[in-house]
N, C-alpha and C positions, 0 to 999 in steps of 0.2 A: 504494500499500499504506500503509495507516494503522497506526500502532502505538500501543497503550495500555498503560500500566503506572503503578500507583498513582493519580495524578490528571492525568497528562500524556497528551496526544494528539499525535503526530508523524507525519511524512510521510516516506517512503523517497526520496531523490533520489542521482542520479550525477552525477559531474562529468567532462565530456567531455575526453578527451586533446587536448592542442595548443590547445583552445578556451578553457579555463578556464571554461566555462559550465556550468550545471546544468540538469537536465531530470529527468522521470520515468524510472524503469527501464522498459525494454520489450524486446521481441524479435519474431521473425518466425515465421510459421506454416510449418511444414515440409510438404512435399508429401504425407507419409503420415500427418498428424494432423488433428484437428478443431481449431477455435479454442479450445474449452474445455480440451482437452488441452495445447494449446500454451500457453495462459495459465498453467495449473497448472505446466507444466515450467518456464517462465520464472521464476515465483516461488519455485519450489524451488531453482533455480540461484542465485538472489539471497539466499536465507535459509536454505537447509538444512532448512526445515521441509516436513513432508508433511501431507497432509490438511488443507489450507488452506481457511477459509471464503472463498468467492470467487464473486462475482455480477458478470455483465455489466450495464453501466449505460447505455452510449451508444455510438454510432459517430460519429467526428469525421472529416469528409471535404470540409470547405470547399475551394474551388480554390486559396486561398492561406492557408496554415496557418503561415506563418513559415519555410518551408523555405529561403527565400532567405537566412536566417541562416547556412546552412552552404556556399551557393555560394561557390566560390573556395577552400574548405577542402578538396576531396576529395584534393588532393595531400597536405596535412598530416595528413589521416586515414588516409592510405594506400590510398584507393580509386581513385584515378584510373587510368583504362584496365583496371579489373578489372571482373568480373561484378558486385561489389557496388557499383559507382558510382551505380546507380539509387538507393540509400540517401539521397542528398542530393537528389533530385528529388521530385515529388509522392507523398506517402504517406497512405494511409487508415488510421486507427487505430481499433481496436475496444477501448473502455475496460472494464476490469474493477476492481472494487474489492475489496480484501481488509482484514480487521482482525485483527492478530496481538498478541502480547505483545511488545513490542520489546525486552524484557529477555532474551528467549530466542533473538534474532536476532543472528547474526554476518554484517553486510552485505557482499557480495562483489562487487567490481567485475568488469567482463568486459574483453575485449579492446580496446573503444573507449573506456573509462573509466579515470580515475586513481584515483577515490575513489567510495565509496558508503556513505552515512551517513544517519542520522536527524536531521530538522530539526523543530522546534516548528511545528505546522501553521499558527500565525498569524504566525511570523517565519521566513521563508526567503527566500533570494535570488531576484531575478527569473529566470525559467526561459525556456529557448528554446521556439521554435515557440508553440504554443497552450496549452502545458502548465499555466499559471497559471489558464486558464479551465477545463482539465480537472480540476483540483484542487477548483475552486469548484463545478463540477457534480457530482463525485464526493461531496463532502462534503455537498452539498444532497441528494443521492440517499440517502446513508447517514442523514442527519436525518429525511428523510420515511419511510424504512423503520423506523426505530427504533420506531416506533408499533406494529409487528407483527412485527419480527424478535426472536429471542431473543438479543440481544446479549450477549455474555459467556460463551457456552457454552464457548468454547475459549481464554477469556482468565483466567476465574476458577477458583479450586480447586473440586473436586467439591462441596465444602459451603462456602458463603459467607454472609455476612450481607447484609440488605438494604441497609445504608449503603454497602457495598463495591459492590454493583450499581448504586446510585444515583450514586456517583462517576463510573462508566463512563459512564452515560448523560449526566450533566452535562458530561463532557469531550467527548463527542460532539455534544451539543446547543450547547455553547457558553454555558450559563447555569445558575444554580442551580435546583433543584426542591424544591417543598414535600415534605417528607418524608412526611405522611400521605397527600397526594393521589398521590404516586409509589407508594407502597406498594399502595394500593387499585387504582390502574391495572394495575401489574404482576400482581397476583393475579387481577384480572378477566380478563386476557388469558390466563391459564391457562398461562404458560411454566414457573412454578416452584411448589414446594410447600414449606410450611414443615414443618421436622422438629421432633420433641419436644425435641430437645437445644439447648443454648445455647453460645455462644462464651466460653470462660471465660479469665480473665487480664487483664481490662480493669479500669480503674479504677471504672467506673460499672456499672449493672446490665448484666448479660451479654445481649446481644441473641440472639434465635433464629437458628438456622442454617436455611438454605434450599438446595435443589438444583433443577436443571433437570429437567423430566419428560422421559422418553424421546420422547414424542409431539412434542416441541419441536425435534427434531433438524433442522439447517439442511443445505442441499445443499452438499457438499464436492467439491472437484476435486482 
């Protein structure tokens, strides 16, 4: 789960009980739900947010994904001899990426974690399993899809300025963008329309306001 606010891009992590190690938040698919519904449920439990922008991006199923990091900890985790002991054995993960406003999220730990909080996407602790590789692939996917996804639909106000939208894309892409080229590219994609009104109250010439077109709606889970 990526979080954006202002100019910052962050990643949501959890700290495992008894281990003092961090990982991405996750959960399991119940017998009576699809994987899409399971992903939406897990994120709602972690954030309290509903109608989250969510997309599947990759399945991780190498034969050794670092599960050995937990072997020997099943007793410490309270799993030894229980039906949940399989959780420290081989696991296949289906990765989803989400993009939310981290200022609106109250991260919530679960029964297996002591802490759940946001970290700068470029400065976070080493993670358990293959979760560092997961973040790298999720970020690469988000950056690749930025060229055709209407990023910001659930992050910006209903009416926003082009500089506000550009700051979001710069945070996701990790580098500055030329103002004129960015505006032309966004308008050519047809995500937004310019409104006749301007944003007032600034020291410089008031910029025009924009809004997302209804046709640019993204799939939500």
